[in-house]
N, C-alpha and C positions, 0 to 999 in steps of 0.2 A: 624756503618752505615749499614742500610738495603741494601743488594745487589740489590734490585729492585729500589732504589732511585738514580737517576742520580746525579753525582757530581756537585757541584756548579761551575759555569764558572766565572773565575776571570780575570781581566786585571791588569797588573802591569804597574805603571807609574814610570819611572826611571830605568836606566840600568847601574847603577854604581857598585862599589865594593860590598856593602852589599846586593844590589838587587840580585846579583849572588848567595849569600848564601841563600837568601829567595827562589829564583827560584829552586835551587837544592832541598830544603826541600819540596816545593810544589809538586815536582815530586813523592815524596814518601808518599803523603797523599791521601787516598782513597776518602775522602769526598769533594775534590775540585781539580780543575786543572786550570792552567793559559793558556788562549787561545790567548792572545794578549799582546803586550808590546809597550810602547811609550817612546821615549826620544828625546829631541830637538836637541841633538848633531848629526851632520850628520853621518849616517852610524852606529851609536851606537846601535840603537834598532834592526836593521837587524842582526848585529853580535851577539847580545845577544840572539835573537830568534833562530838563527842557533845553537848556543852553547847549549841552554837548551831545544831544541825541541818544541819551541812555534810556533804556526801556522801562526800568523800574526804579522806584525810590522808596526809602524807608527811614524811620526815625531812630532806628537802632541797628547795630551790627547783628544782634541776635535775631531780630525779626527778618532781616535780609537773608540770613543763612537758613532760617526756618522755611522761607518761601522760595528760595532760589537754588538752582543747581549750577555751581560754579567750580572752576578748576583751581583758582587761587584767589587770595585777597591782596589788595594793594592798600597799605595803611598810610594815609597822608594826614594824620592828626598831629596834635602837639605831643612831644615826647612822653609826657606824664601818662598818656593813655596807651603807649605802645605795648608794654608787657602784657596787660590784660587782653589786648586785641590779638597779639601773637598767640597767647594761651588759648583764646577762643578758636582761632584758626586751627591750631594743632588738635584741639579736642574734636573738631569737626573733620579731622583727617585731611586738612588742606595745607599746602605750602603757603608761606607769607612773604610778600615783598614789603619791606618796612623803610620808611623815610629815616634819614638821619636828622638830628642826633638819635642814636638807637634807643637810649633810655637815660634818665637823669643820673643813675648810679651805676658803678661798675658791677655791683651785685646783681642788679636787674639785667644788665647786658649779658653777663655770663649765664644767668638763669635762663634767659630767652634762647641763647645758643644751645645750652645743654638740653633744654626741653625739646628743641627741634631735633637734635641728634638722637635723643631717646625715642622720640616718636617716629624717627626716620622720615621726617618731612622737612623740606628745606626752608631755611630762613635766609633770604637774600636782602641785601641792603641797597636801597636806591641812593647810590653815590654817583652823581652825574658829573662832577667837576672833571675827573680824569678823562671823561668822554668828550670834552670840548675839543673841536677839531684841531685847534692850534697845539694843544698838549699832545694829542695823538701824533701830530706831525713832528713835534719836537722830539718825542720818544723815538720816532722812526729815524730822525736825523742823528740822534745820539747813537742808536744801534748801528747806523751806517758809518760811524766814525767821523762825522762832519766836524766835530770839535776835538777829536782825539779822546784822551782819557779825561773825563770831567773831574775837576777838583773843587769847583764851587757852583752851587745852584742857588740863585736868589729869586724869591717870589715877592712881589709887592702888591698890595691891595689898597686902593683908595676910592672911597665913595663919599658923597656929601649928604646921603640920606639920613645920617645920624646927627646932623647939626640942627640948632634952633630949639625952641621951647616945645615943639611937638614932633619929635623925630620919628622915623620909621612909619610913615603914613600907611604903607601897604600892610605892615605887620606891627601894629601899635603895641601888641603884647610884649615886644622886645624891650620896651621901656622898663618893665617890671622884673625882667630876668636877672637873677643875682649873678649868674655866669652868662656872658653874652658873646663877645667877639670870638673867642677861641671855640667855645662850645657850639655856637650856632653857625659861624662862618669859616673860621680858620681850620676847623675839622676838615674842610675840603682841601685846603692847601697842604695840610700835613699828609693827607691821603695822596694828593697829587705829587708831593715830594717823594713819597714811597714809590709811586708809579714811575717817576722819571729817574730816580737815583738809587733805588733799592732800599733795603730795610734801614730803619733808623736805629742808631746805637745809643745815643745820649742827646739830651737837650737842656738848654738853659733858657728861661723865659722871664721877661719883665712886662708887667701890665700897667695900664693907666686908664683913667676916666677923664676924658676931655669935656664931655657934656654933663653938667652937674644934675640934670633932670633924670639921668639914668641911675639904676641900681647897680648895673654890671659894668664891666670894662668895655671901652670902645677903642683902645689902642694896645698894640702888642709888638714886641720885638722878640723873636724866637731864634736862637742859634742852635743848629743841629749838627751832630757828627753822624755820618752815615757809615754803615758797615764796609762800604767800598773804600773808605778812607777820605772821601770827599766831604766838604763842609756845606751846610745849607743855612740860608737866612730867610726868614719870613718877616716882612716889615709891613705893618698894617695899621690903618685907622679908618673909621667911617665918619670922619668930620671934614677933612681938608680936600676931598676929591670933588669932581664936578657934580653939579646938581642933576644933570642928565647922565645916567649911568652908561659907560662905554661898553662895548661887547666883552672885553676882558676885565674891565674895572680894575686894572692894575698892569703889571708888567712882569717879565721873566728874563733872566739872563743865565745862560749856561756857559761857564768858562772852562775850557779844557787845555791840555798841554799843547794842542796844535791849532786851536782856534776858538771861536765862540758862536753861540746861537742867541739871538735876541728877539723877544716878542714885545710888541708895543700895545698900548691900550685898545687899539682898533683891531687887533688880531693879525697885524702884519708881522712877517718874520724876516730877519736878516741873518745871514751866515757869513762869517769872516775867517780867513786863515790868519794865523799869528803873524803880526807885522804888516798885514795888508788891510786896505779898507774893506769893510763889510759890504755885501751885495744883497739886494732884495731876493727873497726866496718865494717863488710862487707855489701855491697849493690851493686846493679847493675848499671853500667854506660854504656850506648850505645856506641859502638866503632866508629860509624860514625857521620858525621855532625859537626856542630859548637858548641863548648863548651858543650859536653855531649848531643848533638842533641837537644839543647834547642830551636832552631829556629823551628824545626819540631814540637816539643811539643807545642810551643806557637801557631803556625799556625793551628795545629790540634784543639786546644782549640777554637781559633777564628772562624774557619770554623764551628765547632760544635755549637757554640753559634749563629752564623748567621742562621744555618739550623734549629735549634730547638727553638730559642728564649730565651734560658736560660741565666741568668746573666753571664757577662764576668768579669774576675778578673781585667781587665784593660779597663772597660767601660769608655767612655770619661769623664763623670761627676765624676766618682770615681778617675780617673787619675789626675784630677785637684789638688788633695791633694798632689801628688808627685810634680807636677809643682810648687805649692805654696812653698813647702819645698826648691826647687832649688832656687827660687827667694829670699826666706828668707835668704839663705846662702850669697848671694851677698849683701843684705841689712845689714846683721850682720857684714860682713867684712867692709863695707863702714862706718858704724856708730860705730863700736866697742862695740855693744850691743847684748845681747841675744834677740832673736825674739820669742815672744809668738805667736804661729801659729794660734790660734783661733782668736786673735785680729789683726793679721798682714794683712795689705792691700797692695798688690803688686802695 
């Protein structure tokens, strides 16, 4: 960013758990700063503003926008509120950054994207998983031919925060969600699989519920066919992992016709040629921030795209491909059939 260019002024809508992670990251980005926050819960916006050094706080997004001059809004609320808040931003002539899940229904997601396109204001999705430094490095290694032509990409997710009679202490509303693991968490992995291996062609999904206190699923096996000809597997549950979450909270393996790339739960990478022992691969992992400082990297990218007009990796229209894959997982489980994503109608 040119030192003579003033930073973008942003407003954060929502002052919950993950909003705090985003606010911390915004403080370390030169190209943007959060100048106001709104949350409908009494006292929550003020406490949030005081914690993160935000100048102004409000009890509603409307009041915030009536009283503040901003360049964008960053929506960090539950998905049910996203469409109304995106519509509010567009009516005020502002671009919106919106957390995932984008919205509860396909119709809402499409309507949000189309409204942004009609208003000629951008809708960008805060999708931070692909910005974790280990996945950026794996993509670089794939592009460099470290494994040759990939024929299988396996992503694993294991945490223990969903076990016991009171799971998900940081986000207890997870317990009441009818759609949970794929909708809330594995959306990240489906998007990361797209980032690493290219577009998805078809998928088959089986879901389970290990913890009986939940309404939604906490176990999933998803097999994917990629347009490149490679196969993918996402193997996940939020029961049998460690109590203390590791940086990756899972693992990854890329298998190619000339070798392999492996990521462990601590973020360490190994690369091996076919028929030879794998060797550690050194790369840089930022010591601060969320999951390798991926939220800062995401928001830096989003702010740069808003400032320059360049394409965003998670532009609203592009991100509908990830949303479609999520909904296809549920349809596959319900019908017991593989879903062809090109022909799939959510």
